[in-house]
Backbone bond lengths (Angstrom), bond angles and torsions (degrees), N, CA, C in turn:
res aa  C-N    CA-C-N  psi(-1)  N-CA   C-N-CA  omega(-1)  CA-C   N-CA-C  phi
1 M - - - 1.447 - - 1.497 108.77 -
2 K 1.309 116.17 127.15 1.411 121.17 -177.57 1.502 116.26 -85.91
3 L 1.362 115.69 -36.64 1.509 116.96 -174.33 1.526 108.12 -143.25
4 S 1.365 111.31 137.31 1.478 119.49 172.19 1.516 106.35 -116.35
5 I 1.382 114.31 130.65 1.462 119.50 -178.27 1.592 107.68 -111.30
6 S 1.261 114.90 129.71 1.456 119.61 -172.60 1.564 108.21 -117.26
7 F 1.363 114.74 128.68 1.479 122.91 170.58 1.510 106.52 -118.48
8 V 1.363 114.91 146.86 1.457 121.32 166.69 1.485 106.14 -118.32
9 L 1.348 113.78 124.57 1.508 121.26 -168.18 1.554 105.31 -107.58
10 Y 1.332 114.06 127.14 1.438 121.77 165.82 1.513 113.36 -147.73
11 N 1.293 116.75 109.94 1.423 119.59 176.29 1.496 114.16 56.50
12 A 1.385 117.51 36.73 1.376 122.20 -174.64 1.516 116.74 -113.62
13 R 1.323 113.99 28.23 1.513 119.47 -178.12 1.556 110.37 -55.61
14 D 1.258 119.62 -28.49 1.465 124.65 -175.44 1.508 112.86 -71.36
15 V 1.324 115.57 -26.85 1.471 120.25 -170.53 1.520 116.21 -120.13
16 I 1.353 117.78 -18.76 1.485 119.98 -167.97 1.493 112.55 -63.49
17 A 1.373 115.58 -34.37 1.407 121.24 -176.76 1.526 111.96 -59.58
18 T 1.310 118.16 -46.47 1.494 124.61 173.63 1.558 111.78 -54.18
19 A 1.272 117.43 -46.74 1.458 124.39 179.86 1.485 111.88 -62.02
20 L 1.331 115.45 -55.63 1.493 120.31 -178.26 1.519 112.10 -64.21
21 D 1.325 117.92 -41.16 1.464 121.43 179.09 1.565 109.61 -56.33
22 S 1.338 113.40 -47.88 1.545 118.15 -177.66 1.524 107.59 -62.29
23 V 1.313 120.68 -36.66 1.501 124.56 179.70 1.549 107.93 -63.17
24 Y 1.369 114.19 -59.94 1.432 121.15 -174.28 1.542 114.50 -63.40
25 N 1.336 115.83 -24.47 1.486 120.26 178.68 1.524 112.13 -96.64
26 S 1.366 115.80 14.23 1.475 116.42 -179.81 1.539 109.44 -71.53
27 Q 1.339 111.93 152.88 1.494 117.32 -179.04 1.502 107.10 -101.10
28 V 1.395 115.07 99.02 1.388 119.32 -172.27 1.593 107.62 -129.15
29 T 1.351 114.84 160.20 1.477 121.74 175.70 1.521 111.53 -113.32
30 F 1.372 119.06 14.83 1.434 122.62 -175.55 1.492 108.42 -132.44
31 D 1.342 115.13 165.35 1.430 118.25 177.85 1.545 112.40 -88.06
32 Y 1.333 118.00 150.48 1.422 122.02 -179.38 1.506 110.67 -146.82
33 E 1.356 113.02 166.54 1.504 116.65 175.91 1.498 105.52 -136.29
34 V 1.283 113.90 153.97 1.585 123.69 179.94 1.476 105.32 -116.27
35 L 1.278 118.64 125.34 1.434 125.38 170.16 1.546 112.73 -113.91
36 I 1.316 115.43 121.21 1.455 119.29 -178.60 1.494 108.14 -116.72
37 V 1.368 111.80 121.74 1.470 120.45 -178.48 1.550 104.88 -104.13
38 D 1.251 118.89 126.05 1.473 123.06 175.62 1.521 109.85 -102.46
39 N 1.317 116.43 119.97 1.464 122.97 176.86 1.506 113.65 -89.00
40 Q 1.327 118.18 49.83 1.485 123.20 176.04 1.506 107.39 63.29
41 S 1.270 118.55 56.24 1.435 123.74 176.19 1.515 111.20 -61.05
42 P 1.349 119.69 132.57 1.422 121.75 -179.24 1.565 113.11 -79.46
43 D 1.381 113.78 -16.05 1.435 117.85 -179.68 1.600 109.21 -89.59
44 D 1.277 115.47 -162.85 1.542 122.31 -179.43 1.473 112.66 -97.31
45 S 1.337 120.56 26.38 1.448 124.23 -176.85 1.528 111.59 -57.27
46 V 1.283 118.98 -44.51 1.419 120.71 -176.89 1.502 112.36 -68.48
47 E 1.308 116.71 -43.09 1.504 119.57 177.74 1.489 109.74 -65.51
48 F 1.311 118.89 -32.47 1.437 123.90 179.55 1.503 109.77 -62.35
49 I 1.336 115.08 -49.16 1.472 124.10 -178.19 1.599 109.10 -62.57
50 R 1.305 114.88 -43.43 1.415 118.22 -177.63 1.574 110.30 -65.01
51 Q 1.302 116.85 -42.45 1.444 122.15 -177.83 1.471 115.37 -74.43
52 N 1.375 117.82 -30.28 1.451 120.81 -172.94 1.491 114.59 -107.57
53 Y 1.386 119.87 -14.07 1.375 121.37 -176.16 1.576 113.74 -128.09
54 L 1.369 113.30 -48.25 1.436 116.31 -178.49 1.535 115.99 -76.76
55 N 1.261 113.63 -3.45 1.501 116.39 173.18 1.480 113.17 -91.93
56 R 1.347 116.45 0.12 1.464 125.68 175.60 1.543 108.61 -100.66
57 P 1.321 118.43 111.14 1.470 121.99 -176.90 1.427 116.50 -48.66
58 E 1.344 117.26 -43.54 1.500 124.14 -174.60 1.516 109.73 -64.02
59 I 1.313 116.62 -36.50 1.458 122.41 -179.72 1.539 110.65 -83.77
60 A 1.331 114.80 -44.96 1.452 118.79 -178.63 1.545 113.75 -57.66
61 A 1.355 116.60 -31.83 1.457 123.45 -179.27 1.554 112.05 -64.85
62 K 1.322 115.58 -24.80 1.439 117.87 178.22 1.510 116.62 -118.87
63 T 1.348 115.48 21.10 1.451 122.15 -178.67 1.508 113.29 -129.63
64 K 1.340 118.95 133.76 1.439 121.79 172.94 1.485 111.79 -121.94
65 L 1.295 116.98 128.80 1.444 123.40 178.94 1.530 108.40 -104.25
66 I 1.298 113.35 124.23 1.496 121.54 -175.45 1.516 108.00 -117.47
67 I 1.398 118.47 126.90 1.391 118.05 -178.64 1.570 107.10 -108.17
68 N 1.321 115.85 119.32 1.470 121.06 173.99 1.481 109.73 -80.24
69 D 1.371 112.98 155.64 1.502 115.97 -177.71 1.514 112.91 -91.31
70 S 1.347 115.66 3.43 1.449 121.07 173.68 1.472 110.31 -165.79
71 N 1.363 118.72 166.48 1.430 123.34 177.25 1.540 106.88 -89.89
72 A 1.313 114.38 99.38 1.458 121.37 -174.97 1.587 109.62 -98.63
73 G 1.313 116.50 2.12 1.519 116.59 179.49 1.516 113.55 111.43
74 Y 1.297 116.05 165.63 1.467 125.26 -174.04 1.544 109.29 -66.13
75 G 1.316 117.18 -53.35 1.443 120.19 -174.24 1.572 111.00 -65.57
76 R 1.267 115.36 -44.84 1.485 119.03 -179.28 1.492 108.25 -62.00
77 G 1.329 119.72 -40.66 1.370 120.96 -178.79 1.540 114.10 -64.19
78 H 1.339 115.18 -39.47 1.434 117.22 175.63 1.567 111.37 -71.34
79 N 1.280 115.28 -30.74 1.539 116.33 176.32 1.555 110.82 -60.49
80 V 1.303 116.06 -40.19 1.524 119.81 176.55 1.542 106.44 -54.29
81 A 1.338 117.92 -50.69 1.462 119.36 -176.12 1.600 109.48 -67.13
82 L 1.310 119.16 -46.25 1.428 122.94 -173.78 1.556 110.97 -61.87
83 K 1.327 118.01 -33.43 1.439 121.01 177.22 1.544 111.04 -63.76
84 Q 1.334 118.29 -31.53 1.407 121.07 -177.78 1.572 112.21 -94.51
85 A 1.331 114.96 -8.95 1.497 117.34 -175.07 1.552 111.43 -65.63
86 Q 1.359 113.05 147.71 1.406 118.90 -178.05 1.538 110.75 -109.99
87 G 1.255 124.41 -3.15 1.422 128.00 -166.43 1.518 111.73 -80.52
88 E 1.285 117.04 151.98 1.478 123.75 171.81 1.594 111.15 -68.33
89 Y 1.312 114.39 -26.58 1.382 123.45 178.59 1.539 108.81 -126.92
90 L 1.323 116.48 147.65 1.431 121.67 -177.73 1.527 110.26 -124.93
91 L 1.382 116.06 134.64 1.465 120.77 -176.65 1.476 108.17 -122.91
92 V 1.284 120.54 115.88 1.454 127.25 176.56 1.523 104.42 -93.57
93 L 1.330 113.56 126.19 1.475 120.65 -179.76 1.562 112.36 -127.92
94 N 1.351 117.35 142.97 1.416 116.41 163.74 1.496 115.44 -73.88
95 T 1.322 116.22 164.81 1.458 113.09 176.04 1.566 116.22 -82.85
96 D 1.348 115.15 -6.83 1.466 120.30 -178.74 1.539 112.32 -100.98
97 V 1.316 118.72 38.26 1.432 122.58 -178.28 1.518 112.72 -119.33
98 K 1.264 115.97 168.13 1.464 124.33 174.03 1.471 110.95 -144.29
99 L 1.324 118.57 116.92 1.473 125.15 179.03 1.505 114.29 -81.16
100 E 1.300 119.02 137.35 1.468 121.80 169.86 1.530 106.72 -67.24
101 P 1.288 119.67 150.73 1.507 118.96 -177.04 1.501 119.98 -54.71
102 D 1.436 112.54 -27.93 1.520 113.69 -178.09 1.502 110.55 -95.99
103 N 1.329 118.28 3.91 1.447 118.41 -173.53 1.482 118.42 -53.46
104 L 1.321 114.83 -58.47 1.472 121.93 -177.90 1.516 112.71 -55.22
105 Q 1.341 118.64 -43.13 1.451 124.92 -178.57 1.526 109.13 -64.91
106 V 1.279 115.21 -48.59 1.482 118.92 -178.98 1.524 112.52 -63.96
107 M 1.327 116.19 -42.34 1.448 115.11 -176.04 1.513 113.26 -77.48
108 L 1.301 117.09 -29.47 1.435 120.00 176.70 1.531 111.09 -69.56
109 E 1.283 120.41 -41.67 1.404 125.44 177.09 1.572 110.60 -59.87
110 F 1.290 112.58 -41.81 1.482 117.94 178.61 1.564 109.48 -60.51
111 M 1.343 113.32 -51.47 1.515 116.51 -178.73 1.455 112.59 -60.85
112 Q 1.402 119.74 -37.68 1.410 120.67 177.57 1.535 113.58 -62.25
113 N 1.254 115.60 -35.81 1.457 122.01 -176.88 1.560 114.44 -82.69
114 R 1.453 114.15 -7.98 1.450 119.40 -178.22 1.514 111.92 -128.05
115 P 1.300 118.66 72.76 1.475 119.62 -178.36 1.509 114.01 -59.20
116 D 1.361 115.20 -19.88 1.455 121.67 179.08 1.569 114.79 -73.05
117 V 1.293 113.41 -15.91 1.451 123.93 -178.53 1.518 110.30 -91.84
118 G 1.281 118.84 117.50 1.473 122.33 -179.55 1.444 112.32 -88.88
119 A 1.367 118.21 -31.76 1.547 120.46 -177.88 1.523 103.99 -147.01
120 A 1.283 115.34 146.18 1.474 126.08 177.48 1.473 112.75 -145.47
121 T 1.338 113.36 158.47 1.395 117.45 171.85 1.585 108.98 -139.38
122 C 1.321 118.15 161.37 1.385 122.26 179.82 1.544 109.37 -97.75
123 K 1.313 118.96 -174.11 1.445 123.10 175.73 1.561 106.15 -69.83
124 L 1.312 115.88 113.49 1.433 127.07 179.73 1.497 110.89 -98.79
125 L 1.327 118.39 111.37 1.404 122.79 -177.56 1.476 112.54 -112.41
126 K 1.327 117.09 138.37 1.498 123.27 171.47 1.515 110.23 -71.04
127 G 1.345 113.06 176.27 1.444 117.11 -174.87 1.571 112.60 -67.17
128 D 1.316 114.60 -24.41 1.488 118.94 178.59 1.526 112.92 -85.72
129 G 1.289 117.35 1.58 1.480 121.64 175.60 1.537 111.17 90.80
130 E 1.305 120.55 -0.14 1.456 122.38 178.25 1.558 107.36 -85.68
131 I 1.378 114.43 155.59 1.444 118.59 -179.79 1.565 109.00 -68.32
132 D 1.269 113.04 136.36 1.520 118.18 175.55 1.463 105.34 -70.33
133 P 1.352 121.55 113.00 1.442 125.00 -176.43 1.536 113.44 -58.12
134 A 1.328 118.08 -29.39 1.439 121.16 -177.63 1.576 110.87 -72.01
135 S 1.285 118.74 -13.02 1.430 120.80 -169.57 1.494 111.79 -83.35
136 R 1.334 119.60 -9.47 1.483 122.41 178.34 1.483 103.96 -146.59
137 R 1.366 116.56 112.26 1.421 123.27 -172.08 1.558 111.52 -137.14
138 A 1.349 113.87 148.66 1.459 119.21 170.83 1.601 105.73 -96.50
139 E 1.313 110.86 165.89 1.476 116.80 179.59 1.526 110.29 -54.84
140 P 1.285 117.65 130.43 1.467 121.41 -179.38 1.498 113.62 -81.95
141 N 1.324 115.16 70.36 1.455 121.74 176.40 1.578 106.38 -68.31
142 L 1.380 114.74 176.93 1.520 117.61 -173.44 1.497 109.94 -66.45
143 I 1.322 119.39 -32.70 1.511 119.70 -178.44 1.549 109.96 -71.76
144 R 1.309 117.43 -47.96 1.499 119.48 -177.79 1.544 108.03 -66.46
145 S 1.339 119.61 -40.48 1.399 121.52 175.52 1.517 114.91 -59.42
146 F 1.284 116.27 -40.71 1.498 120.72 177.94 1.550 107.97 -61.22
147 F 1.308 118.07 -49.10 1.487 124.22 -175.38 1.526 106.85 -60.04
148 R 1.327 117.71 -41.72 1.441 118.47 -175.42 1.508 111.82 -75.58
149 L 1.268 117.29 -51.19 1.513 122.89 -173.57 1.584 111.65 -66.60
150 F 1.333 116.60 -29.52 1.471 120.55 179.58 1.460 115.28 -96.97
151 G 1.415 118.10 9.01 1.380 123.68 170.12 1.480 116.12 84.98
152 L 1.285 122.42 3.45 1.461 124.62 -178.74 1.507 110.26 -70.91
153 Q 1.338 118.31 -33.69 1.429 121.59 178.90 1.540 111.86 -62.30
154 T 1.389 114.53 -36.83 1.460 117.87 -178.14 1.529 109.14 -74.26
155 L 1.362 114.54 -40.58 1.518 117.78 -176.91 1.507 111.99 -71.84
156 F 1.315 119.40 -36.84 1.483 122.75 -174.89 1.551 107.90 -134.29
157 P 1.310 116.26 66.87 1.506 119.36 -177.41 1.540 113.12 -56.72
158 K 1.285 121.49 -29.81 1.433 123.12 -173.99 1.512 110.33 -70.05
159 W 1.354 117.68 -37.66 1.414 123.71 -178.64 1.547 114.70 -93.38
160 F 1.345 114.68 -38.10 1.470 120.66 -172.85 1.505 113.57 -113.11
161 G 1.279 119.38 12.70 1.486 121.65 -172.38 1.520 110.37 -96.57
162 G 1.321 121.05 27.12 1.418 122.20 179.70 1.491 118.07 -61.46
163 Y 1.321 115.13 -38.21 1.509 120.04 -179.04 1.488 111.77 -57.50
164 N 1.322 120.13 -47.99 1.472 121.31 -178.33 1.579 111.80 -97.24
165 L 1.354 116.80 15.59 1.452 123.15 176.94 1.501 111.30 51.76
166 L 1.326 118.11 46.79 1.462 124.29 -172.85 1.509 112.61 -73.13
167 S 1.234 119.22 -16.86 1.472 122.96 178.87 1.513 115.56 -95.35
168 S 1.350 117.16 -0.36 1.486 121.34 -177.17 1.452 107.79 -105.21
169 D 1.380 117.06 156.74 1.460 123.01 -176.34 1.477 110.30 -79.39
170 P 1.353 119.31 119.60 1.498 119.27 -177.51 1.522 112.92 -77.34
171 N 1.369 119.05 -5.71 1.377 119.74 175.20 1.522 116.75 -86.80
172 L 1.405 114.83 -2.65 1.399 119.89 176.33 1.518 110.49 -104.12
173 Q 1.329 115.90 134.61 1.465 118.48 -178.20 1.576 107.36 -79.53
174 G 1.254 113.77 159.93 1.476 120.03 177.51 1.512 115.17 167.35
175 E 1.273 117.40 173.37 1.485 124.37 -176.55 1.483 110.24 -73.60
176 I 1.310 118.12 136.85 1.439 125.29 178.17 1.577 107.03 -130.09
177 D 1.286 116.06 171.19 1.473 117.48 178.14 1.519 111.07 -89.21
178 S 1.316 115.97 -31.01 1.519 117.39 -177.76 1.509 110.77 -152.77
179 C 1.331 117.28 140.96 1.433 120.06 165.08 1.532 111.31 -109.08
180 S 1.293 119.04 -174.18 1.486 122.34 -169.54 1.506 106.89 -97.21
181 G 1.336 116.71 145.13 1.471 122.69 171.61 1.519 113.81 -66.41
182 A 1.380 114.98 -7.71 1.471 115.83 175.68 1.535 109.81 -70.56
183 Y 1.331 117.34 -27.80 1.452 121.82 173.81 1.513 109.77 -152.56
184 L 1.264 115.19 103.84 1.436 123.00 -177.27 1.567 112.85 -139.10
185 M 1.328 112.57 104.01 1.440 117.56 179.34 1.626 110.92 -94.00
186 M 1.245 114.66 128.82 1.521 120.55 -174.51 1.491 110.64 -126.41
187 S 1.293 112.73 145.18 1.560 116.59 175.62 1.510 110.23 -80.88
188 R 1.261 115.72 155.32 1.505 120.09 179.27 1.522 109.55 -64.27
189 S 1.301 118.35 -34.03 1.438 118.66 -179.99 1.523 112.10 -68.31
190 A 1.300 118.85 -36.43 1.512 119.50 175.90 1.465 109.39 -68.86
191 Y 1.359 115.78 -40.12 1.514 115.71 179.41 1.531 111.59 -62.84
192 R 1.280 117.11 -38.35 1.474 117.66 177.56 1.553 113.24 -59.14
193 K 1.350 113.38 -34.61 1.492 119.33 -179.21 1.481 110.88 -74.88
194 V 1.304 120.75 -37.14 1.494 121.83 -171.56 1.588 111.21 -101.99
195 G 1.333 118.29 -27.06 1.509 117.19 178.32 1.501 115.73 77.63
196 G 1.330 118.31 18.25 1.501 120.56 176.19 1.510 111.95 89.58
197 F 1.329 115.24 -162.60 1.455 121.72 -173.92 1.578 110.68 -79.08
198 D 1.386 110.37 148.42 1.467 117.84 172.06 1.583 106.67 -76.07
199 E 1.360 115.11 118.44 1.410 120.06 -170.62 1.522 114.10 -84.01
200 R 1.351 121.02 9.70 1.364 125.41 167.10 1.492 113.45 -71.40
201 Y 1.304 118.87 -26.01 1.437 120.77 173.29 1.534 110.68 -82.57
202 F 1.287 115.56 125.46 1.502 119.90 175.39 1.487 108.84 -75.39
203 M 1.305 116.58 -48.27 1.476 122.29 177.49 1.493 107.11 -163.29
204 Y 1.335 119.11 147.31 1.406 129.60 -174.55 1.521 111.18 76.92
205 A 1.364 114.01 140.96 1.462 124.33 174.66 1.567 110.69 75.05
206 E 1.280 119.92 -14.48 1.458 120.04 176.36 1.566 110.83 -57.39
207 D 1.337 115.83 -36.76 1.434 121.33 -179.98 1.577 111.33 -70.10
208 L 1.339 115.58 -43.00 1.410 120.11 174.05 1.534 112.86 -56.90
209 D 1.294 112.63 -44.94 1.421 120.34 -179.31 1.504 112.59 -63.91
210 L 1.339 116.86 -46.77 1.427 123.65 179.96 1.541 107.51 -60.55
211 C 1.274 120.29 -47.48 1.469 121.69 -176.43 1.566 108.59 -67.19
212 R 1.315 118.86 -34.89 1.486 118.95 174.00 1.560 107.82 -62.23
213 E 1.325 119.71 -46.11 1.392 121.82 -179.69 1.563 110.92 -55.76
214 I 1.425 112.60 -45.34 1.465 118.61 178.94 1.533 111.53 -58.32
215 R 1.327 114.69 -45.75 1.475 117.62 -178.95 1.558 110.24 -65.20
216 E 1.315 116.27 -38.91 1.503 119.94 -179.97 1.459 111.52 -65.48
217 A 1.391 118.01 -23.39 1.430 124.35 -179.73 1.545 110.43 -86.19
218 G 1.296 120.36 1.61 1.406 125.49 175.02 1.463 117.60 95.08
219 F 1.352 119.71 11.92 1.429 124.40 178.05 1.517 110.81 -102.06
220 K 1.331 116.26 164.99 1.486 119.24 173.41 1.486 109.66 -102.85
221 V 1.333 111.92 159.13 1.465 122.29 176.68 1.539 105.01 -115.18
222 W 1.377 117.08 132.84 1.437 119.17 -164.62 1.518 114.39 -129.59
223 W 1.293 117.97 139.25 1.488 124.04 173.29 1.543 106.04 -98.68
224 Y 1.359 118.30 121.01 1.419 117.52 -175.38 1.540 106.91 -131.93
225 P 1.353 117.69 90.50 1.455 123.62 -170.69 1.494 114.17 -84.72
226 K 1.343 120.18 37.06 1.469 123.86 -177.00 1.541 107.98 -90.69
227 T 1.242 119.08 -7.50 1.491 123.50 177.41 1.496 109.64 -148.01
228 I 1.286 118.59 170.27 1.491 122.01 -165.89 1.564 110.04 -127.59
229 C 1.326 114.39 139.09 1.455 122.37 163.13 1.509 110.03 -124.41
230 W 1.281 121.33 132.00 1.409 129.45 179.68 1.542 108.60 -87.08
231 H 1.311 117.84 130.45 1.450 121.15 178.60 1.509 108.25 -124.32
232 Y 1.301 114.86 112.40 1.485 123.50 179.31 1.517 104.84 -93.84
233 R 1.341 116.35 83.77 1.367 124.01 -166.35 1.519 116.65 -61.59
234 G 1.297 119.57 144.59 1.459 125.41 164.94 1.507 116.28 73.79
235 Q 1.310 119.13 20.42 1.455 121.48 -175.64 1.545 110.30 -69.35
236 S 1.273 117.08 -35.18 1.518 119.24 175.29 1.526 114.65 -90.39
237 T 1.320 114.78 -42.05 1.485 116.51 -179.69 1.524 117.03 -64.27
238 K 1.316 115.98 -25.51 1.483 118.18 176.81 1.496 113.55 -65.58
239 K 1.373 115.02 -16.78 1.469 117.82 -175.81 1.487 110.04 -77.37
240 T 1.366 118.63 -24.96 1.441 121.47 176.33 1.512 106.00 -135.67
241 P 1.393 115.46 77.43 1.472 118.04 -173.46 1.509 113.19 -69.29
242 Q 1.318 117.75 -39.97 1.500 117.81 -173.27 1.615 108.31 -67.37
243 K 1.307 115.95 -40.33 1.443 119.85 178.88 1.459 111.28 -61.02
244 M 1.409 118.31 -43.20 1.425 122.17 -178.23 1.500 108.43 -71.62
245 L 1.367 119.82 -33.58 1.497 120.64 -179.49 1.550 107.96 -62.31
246 K 1.311 115.62 -42.78 1.448 119.06 179.25 1.508 110.54 -64.50
247 A 1.339 117.31 -42.07 1.441 120.34 -179.98 1.534 111.95 -61.26
248 F 1.392 116.18 -37.91 1.469 121.53 176.81 1.480 113.36 -56.73
249 Y 1.371 116.08 -50.95 1.476 120.59 -177.86 1.469 112.03 -74.07
250 Q 1.278 117.42 -29.93 1.485 118.03 169.01 1.475 114.10 -61.20
251 A 1.349 115.20 -44.62 1.505 120.48 176.48 1.536 112.77 -59.13
252 N 1.294 115.85 -39.17 1.438 121.04 178.49 1.514 109.31 -59.35
253 W 1.313 115.21 -46.59 1.485 118.79 -174.75 1.578 109.42 -71.71
254 I 1.304 119.37 -36.14 1.406 122.94 177.66 1.565 110.64 -61.97
255 Y 1.383 113.14 -46.10 1.497 116.36 179.06 1.509 110.81 -63.65
256 Y 1.298 118.03 -45.69 1.465 119.61 177.02 1.557 111.90 -52.75
257 K 1.301 113.73 -53.12 1.467 118.15 -174.83 1.518 112.69 -61.80
258 K 1.300 115.50 -34.02 1.464 122.34 -177.14 1.555 110.70 -73.47
259 W 1.324 117.61 -47.46 1.440 121.63 -167.52 1.588 113.96 -106.73
260 Y 1.372 118.21 -18.12 1.443 117.70 -171.37 1.569 114.90 -127.57
261 S 1.257 115.06 -21.98 1.464 117.01 -175.41 1.532 114.59 -61.23
262 K 1.257 115.21 -45.59 1.510 118.56 176.97 1.513 113.34 -70.73
263 K 1.311 113.89 -31.40 1.517 121.01 177.52 1.546 109.74 -54.96
264 Y 1.356 114.01 -43.10 1.472 118.79 -177.48 1.549 111.65 -98.88
265 Y 1.370 115.98 21.35 1.467 122.46 -179.86 1.555 113.48 51.70
266 H 1.288 113.29 34.26 1.469 121.75 178.23 1.553 112.60 66.56
267 L 1.266 119.38 2.22 1.534 121.23 -175.36 1.526 107.03 -69.02
268 M 1.337 120.97 -27.50 1.487 117.49 -176.89 1.521 112.43 -92.48
269 D 1.352 117.02 -0.33 1.456 119.84 -176.78 1.558 111.63 -55.23
270 P 1.338 118.86 -51.96 1.498 119.39 -177.66 1.527 112.62 -55.87
271 F 1.417 115.72 -43.28 1.439 118.06 -174.67 1.545 111.63 -71.21
272 V 1.372 115.09 -36.32 1.444 117.70 -177.76 1.545 108.26 -73.65
273 F 1.285 117.17 -36.48 1.538 123.17 178.78 1.486 107.44 -62.47
274 V 1.338 121.71 -49.61 1.428 121.13 -179.90 1.516 115.75 -66.40
275 A 1.310 116.77 -39.82 1.513 122.52 177.53 1.506 107.78 -64.18
276 N 1.286 120.26 -46.18 1.488 124.73 -172.40 1.485 107.96 -68.15
277 W 1.297 117.47 -58.23 1.519 119.60 -174.41 1.466 111.40 -76.56
278 G 1.278 120.73 -22.06 1.481 124.95 170.88 1.530 109.70 -62.83
279 L 1.346 114.49 -43.42 1.520 116.22 179.13 1.569 108.34 -69.16
280 Y 1.270 115.84 -35.19 1.512 116.54 178.44 1.512 109.60 -63.75
281 L 1.359 119.22 -39.15 1.406 119.57 -179.85 1.531 111.04 -67.96
282 V 1.275 119.02 -39.77 1.485 124.06 -179.65 1.500 108.89 -66.04
283 K 1.324 117.26 -45.84 1.474 118.48 176.53 1.543 113.80 -64.45
284 S 1.341 115.95 -35.18 1.504 118.59 177.54 1.505 113.15 -67.59
285 I 1.313 117.60 -38.33 1.486 120.89 173.91 1.475 112.06 -62.14
286 R 1.372 111.50 -45.09 1.503 115.50 179.78 1.567 111.99 -63.83
287 N 1.360 113.95 -37.82 1.502 116.59 179.26 1.504 114.14 -57.42
288 A 1.363 113.83 -33.64 1.457 120.17 -176.62 1.502 111.85 -64.65
289 T 1.315 116.96 -18.72 1.458 122.53 -178.06 1.533 114.00 -101.31
290 L 1.339 116.14 -7.11 1.481 120.79 -172.27 1.545 109.59 -106.30
291 P 1.340 115.48 152.10 1.513 117.91 171.49 1.543 109.71 -62.82
292 K 1.325 116.51 151.63 1.487 121.12 -172.61 1.529 112.51 -52.47
293 E 1.316 115.50 -38.32 1.489 119.01 -173.36 1.528 111.52 -75.06
294 Q 1.383 119.44 -12.29 1.359 124.01 -177.76 1.483 114.64 -106.84
295 R 1.341 116.69 1.17 1.473 122.27 -176.37 1.525 113.75 -73.06
296 Y 1.320 115.16 149.58 1.466 120.79 -178.41 1.517 108.31 -70.17
297 V 1.324 116.27 140.29 1.416 121.13 176.38 1.508 111.67 -121.14
298 S 1.321 117.72 -49.31 1.488 119.82 -178.22 1.497 110.86 -135.51
299 K 1.299 115.57 54.23 1.459 120.62 177.94 1.525 109.51 -127.93
């Protein structure tokens, strides 16, 4: 088995068909499997998949549906699939994506030719055709995180856009610090070294953390814009914005404590704690005044 593709399903009935159709219609010369983990979706996502995909023998033969007994988060859901995956390469996908027909073939050939690369992503585009900023990122040190979270990156991208690599050409391939969990292809050798996602993250930053682990293990993380994946961001998270907002700031704090707290001898802990959770409080108050579709989720 060359490739295992992992989806974590939660309340994604409106988008999962687009993602699955693009996978099953891919133009490939290798065998692959699709593992779909449902995190107790409250909608009819599971029944929809059973009726529209698993009743087709050619699809059912390469698809496994796994039902979790609770919603334990994005990373933990993918870990369930990755532990059962048979592929030499592993592809983590969001449910709100659409692959171009050549995507899997192009990316797999790249990974096979670059054993030094532990994880890679393609050109990830939002629905409006713009680059998804989360798809190519630098390490979120304290300075870059400050610029991003306090809006300076948006106001002055040329000077303060280092976190999302806003001043570099997205059409040129190259090494990056982190790609997005919306599309993350990983080699089996890298997976053996890192063991999947850190399950302390419910959602957000688990991809940053995994890429950091991969780099710490001696592999490279790569941006390879020779093929495209469309990412229709936030289709599921917008349904529970306040819960996702808390998960975002909780992830920030977990990442800081894991990778930076000891580096600064814990001296920065009070400042980072106040800044992080102060922003969460401000955004939460603001959310109370906004329509649901306009509320902050991961800012």
